C-alpha positions as CSV (number, residue, x, y, z in Angstrom):
1,M,31.8,-65.2,-87.7
2,Q,32.0,-62.3,-85.4
3,A,29.6,-62.2,-82.5
4,W,27.9,-58.9,-81.7
5,R,28.1,-57.8,-77.9
6,K,25.6,-55.4,-76.5
7,D,27.3,-52.3,-75.4
8,S,26.9,-52.0,-71.7
9,G,26.6,-48.3,-72.2
10,F,23.0,-48.8,-73.5
11,G,22.0,-50.2,-70.1
12,K,20.6,-48.4,-67.1
13,P,23.0,-45.8,-65.8
14,R,24.4,-46.1,-62.3
15,V,23.9,-43.2,-59.9
16,N,26.4,-42.8,-57.2
17,S,24.8,-41.0,-54.2
18,L,27.1,-39.0,-51.9
19,I,25.8,-38.6,-48.4
20,R,27.6,-35.9,-46.3
21,G,27.2,-35.3,-42.5
22,F,28.0,-32.2,-40.3
23,T,31.5,-31.6,-39.4
24,L,32.6,-31.2,-35.8
25,M,33.2,-27.5,-36.4
26,E,29.7,-26.9,-37.7
27,V,28.2,-28.7,-34.7
28,M,30.3,-26.6,-32.3
29,V,29.2,-23.4,-34.0
30,A,25.5,-24.4,-33.9
31,M,25.8,-25.2,-30.2
32,F,27.6,-21.9,-29.5
33,L,24.8,-20.0,-31.2
34,L,22.1,-21.9,-29.4
35,A,23.8,-21.2,-26.1
36,I,23.9,-17.4,-26.9
37,I,20.2,-17.4,-27.9
38,G,19.3,-19.4,-24.7
39,T,21.2,-17.1,-22.4
40,A,19.7,-14.0,-24.0
41,G,16.2,-15.4,-23.7
42,F,16.8,-16.4,-20.0
43,S,18.1,-12.9,-19.2
44,M,15.1,-11.3,-20.9
45,L,12.7,-13.6,-18.9
46,Q,14.5,-12.6,-15.7
47,Q,14.1,-8.9,-16.5
48,I,10.4,-9.3,-17.3
49,T,9.8,-11.2,-14.1
50,S,11.7,-8.7,-12.0
51,S,9.8,-5.8,-13.7
52,R,6.5,-7.5,-13.0
53,T,7.4,-8.0,-9.3
54,R,8.4,-4.3,-8.9
55,I,5.2,-3.2,-10.6
56,E,3.1,-5.4,-8.4
57,A,4.9,-4.1,-5.3
58,Q,4.4,-0.5,-6.4
59,S,0.7,-1.2,-7.1
60,D,0.3,-2.7,-3.6
61,R,2.0,0.3,-2.1
62,L,-0.2,2.7,-4.0
63,V,-3.3,0.8,-2.7
64,E,-2.0,1.2,0.9
65,L,-1.5,4.9,0.5
66,Q,-4.9,5.4,-1.1
67,R,-6.6,3.5,1.7
68,T,-4.7,5.5,4.3
69,F,-5.6,8.9,2.8
70,Y,-9.2,7.7,2.2
71,W,-9.8,7.0,5.9
72,L,-7.9,10.1,7.1
73,T,-10.1,12.2,4.8
74,E,-13.3,10.4,5.9
75,D,-12.5,10.8,9.6
76,I,-10.9,14.2,9.8
77,T,-13.4,16.0,7.6
78,Q,-16.2,14.8,9.9
79,I,-14.7,15.5,13.3
80,I,-17.2,17.2,15.7
81,D,-16.9,18.8,19.1
82,R,-18.4,16.0,21.1
83,P,-16.6,14.8,24.3
84,V,-17.0,11.3,25.5
85,R,-17.0,9.5,28.8
86,S,-14.3,6.9,29.4
87,S,-14.6,3.5,31.1
88,V,-13.5,5.0,34.4
89,D,-16.2,7.7,34.2
90,S,-13.8,10.6,33.2
91,I,-14.5,13.1,30.4
92,L,-12.3,12.8,27.3
93,P,-12.1,15.8,25.0
94,A,-13.6,15.6,21.5
95,F,-10.1,15.8,20.0
96,Q,-7.1,14.6,21.9
97,Y,-3.5,14.5,20.6
98,N,-1.2,12.2,22.6
99,L,2.5,12.9,22.6
100,Q,3.0,9.7,24.7
101,G,0.9,6.6,25.0
102,A,-0.6,3.8,23.0
103,S,-2.5,6.1,20.6
104,L,-1.4,9.0,18.5
105,M,-4.8,10.8,18.5
106,D,-8.4,10.2,19.4
107,F,-11.4,12.1,18.3
108,T,-15.2,11.9,17.7
109,R,-16.5,12.0,14.1
110,A,-20.0,12.1,12.6
111,G,-21.4,10.4,9.5
112,W,-21.1,6.8,10.7
113,A,-23.7,5.0,8.5
114,N,-25.6,2.1,9.8
115,P,-27.0,0.2,6.8
116,A,-28.0,-2.8,9.0
117,A,-30.0,-0.7,11.5
118,D,-32.9,-3.1,11.2
119,I,-30.7,-6.1,12.1
120,L,-28.0,-4.9,14.5
121,P,-28.7,-3.2,17.8
122,A,-29.4,0.5,17.5
123,R,-26.2,2.7,17.7
124,S,-25.3,6.3,17.2
125,S,-24.1,7.8,13.9
126,L,-21.2,9.2,15.8
127,Q,-18.0,7.2,16.2
128,R,-14.9,7.4,18.5
129,V,-11.8,6.9,16.4
130,S,-8.2,6.4,17.3
131,Y,-5.0,6.4,15.3
132,S,-1.8,4.7,16.6
133,L,1.7,4.0,15.3
134,E,3.0,0.6,16.3
135,D,6.5,-0.2,15.1
136,D,6.3,0.8,11.5
137,R,2.5,0.3,11.1
138,L,-0.2,2.9,11.2
139,L,-3.4,1.5,12.7
140,R,-7.0,2.8,12.8
141,S,-9.2,1.8,15.6
142,Y,-12.8,2.6,16.7
143,W,-15.2,1.9,19.5
144,Y,-18.8,0.8,18.9
145,H,-20.3,3.1,21.5
146,L,-19.2,6.6,22.4
147,D,-19.7,6.7,26.2
148,S,-18.6,4.2,28.7
149,L,-15.8,3.3,26.4
150,E,-14.1,0.0,26.9
151,E,-10.3,0.2,27.4
152,A,-9.6,-1.7,24.2
153,P,-11.2,-0.6,20.9
154,T,-13.9,-2.6,19.2
155,K,-12.1,-2.9,15.8
156,R,-8.6,-2.3,14.6
157,R,-7.3,-2.1,11.0
158,Q,-3.9,-1.8,9.6
159,L,-3.6,1.1,7.1
160,L,0.0,1.7,6.2
161,T,3.4,-0.1,6.7
162,G,7.0,1.0,6.4
163,V,6.4,4.2,8.4
164,E,9.7,5.3,9.8
165,E,8.4,8.5,11.3
166,L,5.1,10.4,11.6
167,T,4.7,14.0,12.7
168,V,1.4,16.0,13.0
169,R,0.9,19.8,13.0
170,F,-2.3,21.7,13.8
171,M,-3.6,24.9,12.3
172,D,-5.1,27.2,15.0
173,P,-8.0,29.6,14.4
174,E,-5.5,32.4,13.4
175,G,-4.1,30.2,10.6
176,S,-0.7,29.5,12.4
177,W,0.7,26.0,12.6
178,Q,1.2,24.4,16.1
179,D,3.2,21.4,17.0
180,Q,0.7,20.1,19.5
181,W,-2.9,20.5,20.5
182,P,-4.1,22.3,22.5
183,P,-1.3,24.8,21.9
184,L,1.1,25.7,24.7
185,N,0.4,28.6,26.9
186,V,-3.4,28.6,26.0
187,E,-5.6,28.8,29.1
188,E,-9.0,28.8,27.4
189,D,-10.3,25.8,25.5
190,P,-9.3,26.4,21.8
191,G,-11.8,24.0,20.5
192,L,-10.9,22.1,17.4
193,P,-8.0,22.9,15.0
194,R,-8.8,24.2,11.5
195,A,-6.6,21.6,9.8
196,L,-4.2,18.8,10.3
197,E,-0.9,18.3,8.5
198,F,0.6,14.8,8.4
199,T,4.2,14.1,7.4
200,F,4.9,10.5,6.8
201,V,8.5,9.4,6.4
202,L,8.3,6.1,4.5
203,D,11.1,3.6,4.1
204,D,10.7,3.5,0.3
205,L,9.2,6.9,-0.7
206,G,10.7,9.3,1.8
207,P,8.6,12.2,3.1
208,V,4.9,12.3,2.1
209,I,2.9,15.3,3.3
210,R,-0.9,15.6,3.4
211,V,-3.2,18.3,4.8
212,F,-6.7,17.7,5.8
213,G,-9.3,20.4,6.7
214,L,-11.7,20.0,9.5
215,P,-15.4,20.9,9.0
216,G,-16.4,24.5,9.4
């Protein structure tokens, strides 16, 4: 009697799973690509940071220039012919340009508002202003009172930095430009100039020229 044997082929089939890893070459290529991407991203970040720094520096410089020209416009366009008395009881002209000394020019201007007149002591609406160049900085100073001026100004404010050179010219009543005021070889008092021309030589922008007209 022949026995029947169950064919093993009718049983559950066996599945052989093949698990593959990355080769050394593939890992090296991936690391190389990652290094390139990282370097490019870092360079881009550096460029963005550098550009932002330059933009901020240019913005700060523009603010300085705007502040300087604002105060020059406010002061010069309101200059009046009003001499003052110094602390040593001498008469100072309404407009004085100094070729030598601590200040570049001194003058009297009008239009000095006093919004706190009810709180602060009463003062004039006229103001004695001085501009000076110390090292590479342009400074604006003023005194609280016109006459009996103290030797040192009441307030000082820095307007502009990086000034390598500053020259001023003055337009006389005939419309000619003079290098100093009062002009040379003028015996009579010429009064006030008609306009002032400022030439700033800045360390980053080079020459910057502005002209301001006096009232009248």
